[in-house]
N, C-alpha and C positions, 0 to 999 in steps of 0.2 A: 504494500500500500504506500502510495506517494501522496503527501498532503500538499495541495497547491498553496503558493505564497500570495497569489492574486496578481502576479505580474507575468505569468506564463512560465515560471520556474517552479520547481518542486523540492520538497525536503528530502532528506535521506530516506532510503527504503526502510519500511517497518514491516515486520512479519507477524502474522497471527498463527501461532503454533497449536498443535493438538488435534489436527483434523486428518483423517485418513482418506487419501486419494480424492481430494476435492476436484470436482468436474466443472462447475459453473458457479457464477456469483451474480447476484442482482442487487440493485440499490433502490430503496424506497423508504418512506417515512411510515413505518408500520404502526407506531404508537401515537402519531399525530402530535408530537411535541416540537415539531419544526426542525428536528435533527435527523439526518439521513441514517438509516439502519442498513444492515446487510442480510441477505439470505444466501446461504452457502449450501450447495448440493454436493453430496458425496456419501461417505460412510461415517457413521458416528456410533461408537460402541458396537461395532460389528453388524450393523444393520443399515440398510439403505434409508437415508433420511435427508431432510432439509433442516438446517440449523439456522435459527434467527439470532443475529448479533445486534444488540441495541447500542446505538451511538450515544456516547456520553457528552458529546459537544466539544471535546478537546482532541479529536482524532483517535480516540481509543474506543473500545467496544467491550460490552459485557454479554455473556451468553444468556439469552432469554429463554430458549427452549428448543428442543428438537422434535421434528414431526416425521414419523416413519411413513413410508409409502410402500404398498404391497408389490414390490418389484424385486426380481432376483439379481439384477445388475444395477450398478449405480445410476442415479439420476444424471442424465447427460445435459439437459437443457432446462432453464428456468425462464418464466415470463411472469411479469407483475401486471395486474389489472384489477378493475372492479367488475367482478363477474355476477354480482347479485344486486347491484344498484344501490347499496347502502352508503356509499361514499368512503368506505374503508378499503385499504389495499388488500387484495387477495394474491395468492400465488398459484401458478400452474407448473407442475414438474412432470417431465416425461422421461421414461425409461423404456427403451425399445419401442413398442407400439402402445404402451400404456400411459394414459393421461391421468394424473392425480391432481385434483384441485382442493385447496384448503382455504376456507373463508375467514378473513380477518375480522376480529372483534373491535379493532380500533385502538387496542391497548398493547399491541405487540404480540398478542396470542391469537391462536387460530382454532376454529372449530369445524367439525363436519366436513362437508365437501362431497366430492364424487370421484370415483375411479372408473374409467371406461376406456375401451379400445378406440383408437383413432384410425384404424385401417391396417392392412397387412404391410409389413415392412418395418424398418428401423427408423425412428425419428432422428433426423439430422439437426433441425433447428426449429424453434417455436417463437412466435411473436404474438403479442397481445395488442389488438387495435379494435376500434369500433368499425367493423367492415360492412355493416348493413344499416348504419345511421340511426339506430334505435336508442343510443345513449349508453348501451352496455358494451363492455369489451368482449370481443370474440377472439378466437385463436386461429392462426394460420401455421401449419406445420409442413415440413418437407419429410417425405418418406423415402428411404433408400432400400432397395431390394431388387427382386427380379424385375419389377416394373416400378419405375420412379413415379411418385405421385405427389401432388399438392393436396393436403387435407385441410379443409376449412370447417370448423365447428363453431356454430353461433350460439350465444348465450340465450337461455330462455328467461332468466331473471331471478332464479332461485339458486344459482350456483351450479346448475346442470346445463347440459348442452344438447342441441339438436343432433340428429344423426349426421355424421361427417359427409361433406361433399368432396368428392375426389376429382381431380383433374390431372391429366398427363403432364409430365415434365420432360424436357428434352434429353436429359442425361443424368449421370450421377451428380447429386447436389451436395454442396458443403454448407451453404449459408443462405440466409433469407434476410432481407431488409424491407422496411415499410416506409412509405412516404407518399405525399400527393405529387406525383411526378408530372402530371399534365394539368394541374391547377384547376380541376373541376370540382374540388371539394370532397372527393371520394379517395379513400386510402387505396394505394396501389402497392404492388409487390415487385421486388427485384430478387431474382433467384440465380445463384451462382451455378453456371453450367460448366462442369469440369472438362468434358470432352471437347467442347467447342472453344474452350478458352474465351468464354464470353459470359455476360450477365444477361439473362432473359428478363424482360420487363413484362409484367402482367398488369393491365390497367383495370382498376375497379369500376364496376357499374353502379356501386352504391347499394347493392342488395346481396353482398357476399359472393357474387360471381365476378369473373374476370375475363378479359379478352386479351389477345396478343398485342403487345406493345413494341415488339422488335427486339433486336439483340445489340448489346454493347460489347465490342471486342476489348479484351483486357491484355493481350500479349503474353499471357501466362495462365496457369490454372488458378481461378479465383477461389480463395478460401475463406475470407472474412470481409464483411462490408459494414458500412455505417452510412446513414442518410442524414442530411442536414443542409441548411442554407449556407454554403461555404463561401459565397461571394456577396452575400447581402442583397441580392436582387429580388428576393421573394420567391424564387423557384427552388425546388428541392434538388440537391446535388447528391452524388455518390462518391464515397471514398472506398476504394477496393484494394485489398491486399492480395497480390497474385504470386503464387509460388512459381518456380522455374524462371519467371521473368525477373525475380528478385527486385520487385518494385512495388510501390504503392501508387495506384492509379486514382486520379481525381477526374471525374466526369461531371461537367457543369450542366445542369438541366436547362433545356431550351423551351420547356413548356411555359405557358403564360403564367405570370405572377398572379396572385389572387385578385388584384385589382386591374389586371390588363384589360384594355378596351372599356374600362369603366368610364361612363360619361359624367359621373358625379365629381364635382370639385371637393377635394378632401373627403373622398368616400370612405376612407378608413379611419377618419378622425385623428390622423397623425399630425396634422399641422397645429401648432400651438401647444401650450403646456396645460395638460389636464389637471383638474383639481386633485390634490393629494391630502387635504385636511378637511375636517367637517366644516360645513357652511356652504353658502351659495357659490356655484362654480362660474367660470368665465364663459363668455360667448364662444361659439364654435366657428372658427374661420370657414367661410363659404356657405354657412347655413343660417337660415332665419328660424328662430326658436320662439316657442310660446311656453308659458308657465315656467317651470324650473328646469327645463331640459338643458343639460350641459354635458361635459365629457370629463372623464377621470382617468387616472393612471391605473393599469392593472395592479392589483395588490393594495390599492389605497383603502383607507377605512377598514382595516382588518376586522374590527369589532362589528362592522355592519355586514360582513360576509361578502366582500368584494372578491371576485375571482382573480387568481394570479394569471399571468400571461400564458402559463402552461395549460390553463384550462381552455384556451381557444385552440382547439386541436388542429385546425387547418390553416391557421394564420401564422406566418413566419415573419418575425421582425417587428410586429406591432407592439406598441406600448400603451395605447389609449383605447378606451371603450366609451360608447355612448351611455349616458346615465340620465335617468329621469329626474334627478335632483330631489329636493326636499319639499317642493310644492306640487300641487296637483288639483283635481284628480287626473286631468289629462294634460300631458306635456308632449310637445311635438318639436321635431326638427325638420324643416322643409327647404328644398331648393328647386329651382326651375332650370331645366336643361333644354337648350335649343337644339332640336333635331331637324331643323328645316332642310339641312343639306341632304337628308335622306327622304325628302318629300316624295320623289318619284317611286322609290322602293316601297315606301309606306302605303301610298295610294294604290299601288299594284298588289298589295297584300303579301309582300315578300319579306317583311321585317318582323322579327320576334324579339321581345325584350325579356331578359332574364333578371330576376331579382333574387339575391341570396344574402344570407346574413348568419352570423353566429349569435344565437339568441339564448337567453337564460336568465339567471338571477342568483341571489344569495340565500342560502339555507332555506327556511320555511316562509320567507317573504312572498306574498302573493302578487306583487306587482308583475305586470306583463308588458312586453314591448313587441310590436309588430312592425314589419317593413312593407310599405305599400307604394306602388307606382301608379299614378293617375295619368292617363293620356288625355291631353287637353287640346282644344282648338284655339285659334287666334283670339277668340272672344272670352276664353276662360272656361268654356263649357267642357264638361268631362265626357269623353267619348268612350271610355272603358278604363279598366284598372286591373292590376294584378297584385295580389297580397300574399305575403308570407305570414301565416298565422303565428301568434305568439306561442312560446313554450311555457306551459304551466308549471307550477311548483310540483304538481303530481307527476308530470312527464319527466322532469329531471330528478324525481324522487326526493325532493326537498333537500337536495345537496347544492353546494355552490359550484356550478358548472355552466358551460355554454354548449349548445347543440347546433349542428349545422342544419339550416333549413333553406329551401330554395323553391322557386316556382318560375314558370315561363308562360307568356301569353303573347299573341300577335298584337302588334301595334295597329290600332284601327285607323282606316283612312279618314280624311276630313269629310264632314257632311257636305254633300253637293258635288263631290268629285275631287279632281286633282287639286293639290296644294297650289299649283301654279295659277289657279283661278281664285284662290283665296286672297282677301284683302285684309291683312292684319291691321288692327287698330294701332294708333301711334304709341300707345302705352304698352303694346305687346310686341316683343322683339322678333317673333317668328310665328308662322302659321301653324306650327306644331310644337307643343311643349310636353315635356315629361317631368311631372312633378312627383318627387319621391319624398315620402314621410318616413 
């Protein structure tokens, strides 16, 4: 273990002794004290188990407990996620083709769970992500054997999983990485393909199914991968360790960033300094607001249950979020977007608007926020609309989190025909307006 100094350098190596044949390690705050803990897979007291090590806040750890899993061989892979929707971190451990899930109580201990097969073959890697957009973490696993397969098991909500969905993989696989590689708000997969010396991309459809996204050559046998925004452009990139080539490959994502082609000014609320302390917040650059609508930094007002930036699962690089403020009952942020340049395509019925947002809230607070696009003519009349409905406290299971929501609708043509025949009023800048609340 190397402790970071905060400047990109690290302290001398420290070792945690007393563990037999450790196989994998995962990091999470299992007891909700704000200090990261460790889950270590391997043998403990001659049995296959996962050991929880509680962080003390000074870089040291104390053993919290061990949890046996019914497997003959050591646990090879660990994944951390919330599989029952209670807001506490759970763990999934896999050995050969057996999946064992233990549900966290929120105090660093675990109860119950499930043990089930995930398909024929030996599990190579496991990752926990929300693959079907229901707010619960699911699991993606690679299976090695006579027929290489991708196994996807979706959470039901009580710590159990639906029957595994299997998809063919191109070759023997070592590693699996997850990220939103095409910027559509759905989790995608990158699978290390050893025979082709490449990484196969599988693009998520948002319902735990995937389609082919092509191959990324690596120049050697890819063995390990990590996904992240490595160049700060909002797109997900890949860092790939390749054997034989003796190199680490970095592949920069070319998919659109989350706000690419967005017609909204300051659509991510990143311009300006969001409120960080209790009280009325500042105006939002680019937006006209009513009531107490303002914007805040992720992690502000911790006693009010504000989400951290990690809770916005599909947004990379953002630090601000829209906030309803302290006044009400209805607070809005509105701006008008000029889409007159697309008048021909709109009047021909060839234009579709997509509205998407990360929506949610804090703990059991019942406030709800929706995202709406109103399509307006030159006189201000509403021709149609598209709305992303709010996320209720029940849908997010009364935990502090954000869930991805989106909708799409055709932009309606102007009344009476083509926009070229419209005569906008002097106070209206265009014959077609897109007002988004």
